[in-house]
C-alpha positions in Angstrom: 8.0 8.8 149.1 4.5 7.3 149.0 5.4 4.7 151.6 6.8 7.3 154.1 3.7 9.5 153.6 1.5 6.4 154.2 3.4 5.7 157.5 3.1 9.3 158.6 -0.7 9.3 158.1 -0.9 5.9 159.9 1.2 7.2 162.8 -1.3 10.0 163.3 -4.1 7.5 163.5 -2.2 5.2 166.0 -0.4 7.9 167.9 0.6 7.1 171.4 -1.2 9.1 174.2 -0.2 9.3 177.8 -2.7 7.1 179.7 -4.2 9.4 182.3 -7.0 7.1 183.5 -6.8 3.4 182.7 -7.5 -0.1 184.0 -5.9 -3.2 182.6 -8.0 -6.1 181.5 -8.0 -8.7 184.3 -9.5 -11.9 185.7 -11.2 -10.4 188.7 -14.9 -10.9 187.8 -17.6 -11.9 190.3 -19.1 -14.6 188.1 -17.6 -17.1 185.6 -14.0 -16.2 186.3 -11.3 -18.2 184.6 -10.0 -19.5 187.8 -13.4 -20.8 188.8 -13.8 -22.6 185.5 -10.4 -24.2 185.5 -10.1 -27.9 186.3 -6.9 -29.8 187.2 -6.4 -32.6 184.6 -6.5 -36.2 185.9 -2.8 -36.9 186.4 -1.2 -39.2 189.0 1.8 -38.2 191.1 3.4 -34.9 192.0 3.7 -32.4 189.2 4.1 -28.7 188.5 3.6 -27.1 185.1 3.6 -23.4 183.9 1.6 -22.7 180.7 2.0 -19.4 178.8 -1.1 -18.1 177.0 -2.4 -15.0 175.2 -5.5 -13.7 173.6 -7.6 -10.6 172.9 -10.0 -9.4 175.7 -13.0 -8.1 173.8 -15.5 -5.5 174.9 -18.1 -8.2 175.5 -15.9 -9.6 178.3 -14.8 -12.7 176.3 -11.3 -13.8 175.4 -10.9 -14.3 171.7 -8.1 -15.9 169.7 -6.8 -17.8 172.7 -3.4 -19.4 172.2 -1.5 -21.4 174.8 2.1 -22.7 174.1 3.4 -26.2 174.6 6.8 -26.3 176.2 7.2 -30.0 176.9 5.5 -33.4 176.4 2.4 -33.6 178.5 1.5 -29.9 178.4 -1.4 -30.8 176.0 -3.7 -32.0 178.8 -3.3 -28.7 180.7 -3.8 -26.7 177.5 -7.0 -28.6 176.8 -8.4 -27.7 180.2 -7.4 -24.1 179.7 -9.2 -23.8 176.4 -12.4 -25.4 177.8 -12.3 -23.0 180.7 -11.8 -19.9 178.6 -14.9 -20.7 176.5 -17.0 -20.6 179.7 -15.2 -17.6 181.3 -15.7 -13.9 181.4 -13.1 -11.1 182.0 -12.9 -7.5 183.0 -12.1 -5.6 179.8 -9.6 -2.8 179.7 -10.7 0.8 180.2 -8.9 4.0 179.0 -10.4 7.4 180.0 -13.8 5.7 180.8 -13.9 4.0 177.4 -13.8 0.2 177.1 -11.1 -0.9 174.7 -9.9 -4.3 173.3 -6.4 -5.3 174.3 -3.8 -8.1 173.7 -3.5 -10.0 177.0 -0.6 -12.2 177.9 -0.7 -14.4 181.0 0.5 -17.7 182.6 -1.2 -20.4 184.5 0.6 -22.4 187.1 -0.6 -26.0 188.0 0.9 -27.8 191.0 -0.1 -31.1 192.5 1.3 -33.1 195.4 0.0 -35.6 197.8 -1.7 -32.9 199.9 -3.2 -30.5 197.5 -3.9 -29.2 194.0 -3.2 -25.6 193.2 -4.0 -23.4 190.1 -2.6 -19.9 190.0 -3.1 -17.1 187.4 -0.1 -14.9 186.7 -0.8 -11.6 184.8 2.4 -11.5 182.7 4.3 -13.4 180.1 7.3 -14.0 182.4 9.9 -12.1 180.4 13.2 -12.4 182.2 14.2 -8.7 182.4 10.8 -7.8 183.9 10.9 -10.7 186.4 14.3 -9.6 187.6 13.1 -6.0 188.0 9.7 -6.6 189.5 9.3 -10.2 190.6 6.9 -12.9 189.4 3.6 -11.1 190.0 3.7 -7.7 188.3 0.9 -7.0 185.8 2.2 -6.8 182.2 1.6 -4.0 179.8 -1.3 -4.5 177.4 -1.5 -3.3 173.8 -4.7 -1.7 172.6 -5.8 -3.2 169.3 -6.2 -0.8 166.4 -6.1 -1.0 162.7 -3.6 -3.8 162.7 -2.4 -2.8 159.2 0.4 -5.4 159.3 -2.2 -8.2 158.8 -2.8 -6.9 155.3 0.8 -7.2 154.3 2.1 -10.2 156.2 1.8 -13.9 155.0 -1.7 -15.4 155.4 -1.1 -19.0 154.4 2.7 -19.7 154.7 3.5 -20.2 158.4 5.8 -17.8 160.2 6.4 -16.7 163.8 8.2 -13.6 165.1 9.0 -12.2 168.5 8.6 -8.4 168.7 10.2 -6.5 171.6 10.1 -2.9 172.6 10.8 -0.6 175.6 7.6 0.7 177.2 7.7 3.7 179.5 5.6 4.1 182.6 3.4 6.4 180.5 2.6 3.7 178.0 4.9 5.0 175.2 6.7 2.4 173.2 10.1 2.8 171.5 13.0 0.8 169.9 10.8 -2.0 168.6 12.6 -4.8 166.9 11.6 -8.2 165.4 13.3 -11.6 165.8 12.3 -14.5 163.5 11.5 -17.7 165.5 10.4 -20.2 162.8 8.6 -20.5 159.5 9.3 -18.5 156.3 11.2 -15.2 156.1 8.7 -12.3 156.0 8.9 -9.5 153.4 10.3 -6.1 154.3 6.9 -4.3 154.4 5.6 -6.9 156.8 8.6 -6.4 159.1 8.3 -2.6 158.8 4.6 -2.6 159.7 5.0 -4.9 162.7 7.7 -2.6 164.1 5.6 0.4 163.3 2.6 -1.0 165.0 4.5 -1.8 168.1 6.1 1.6 168.3 2.9 3.5 167.6 0.1 1.6 169.3 -1.6 2.8 172.5 -0.8 0.8 175.7 -1.8 0.4 179.2 1.6 0.3 181.0 2.8 -2.5 183.2 2.2 -1.9 186.9 3.0 -3.2 190.4 0.6 -2.4 193.3 -1.4 -0.2 190.9 1.6 2.0 190.2 2.7 2.2 186.5 6.2 1.0 185.7 8.6 0.9 182.7 9.0 -2.5 181.2 10.0 -4.5 178.2 7.0 -5.3 176.0 7.0 -8.6 174.0 4.5 -9.9 171.6 4.4 -12.9 169.2 3.3 -12.3 165.7 2.4 -15.0 163.2 -0.3 -17.2 161.7 
């Protein structure tokens, strides 16, 4: 009974609201943009690589807790360049109803080199297949507003684990049907699982959009340590 009352109180604190006036966090700053700070690693020959990254866009226009994921041998040199660029870069923070908020941002960086040119492209989504099929490669993904993050108090701090959380997100930024899939590491306890699902279902979001129009989407987020 106590646990359910606790979740009820927490739901009031985190309750979803329809986003009437919002702007997603983005890369489009006039000075010190991520794209302007990125360098192509010194690699010979033709190559193309797509690196997935995430982090928290803070109110001070910096990206905190940056994490990029290695998919294959050789990705390390690209990830090193991304981390170096992020430290020097600034970002437009998210805004909801004229108030700056901190959000979890997911994005990809495409590197391509051939005998004629080097190209670096920023993509404002995580590349989830269902969303790509519906909206193409270049939609802007939904962003979750960071709140109390109560799950952090009850999930493992030292034993490694990684989970993929997934939920449906309406064009109004309302999440539903959250579920968690273990990826690797230890099995988490029931309370940790419950609170991650609860956080995803009850957080505030800026919805995904295409051409500045909000769209429904599947929201994904990695949880772990």
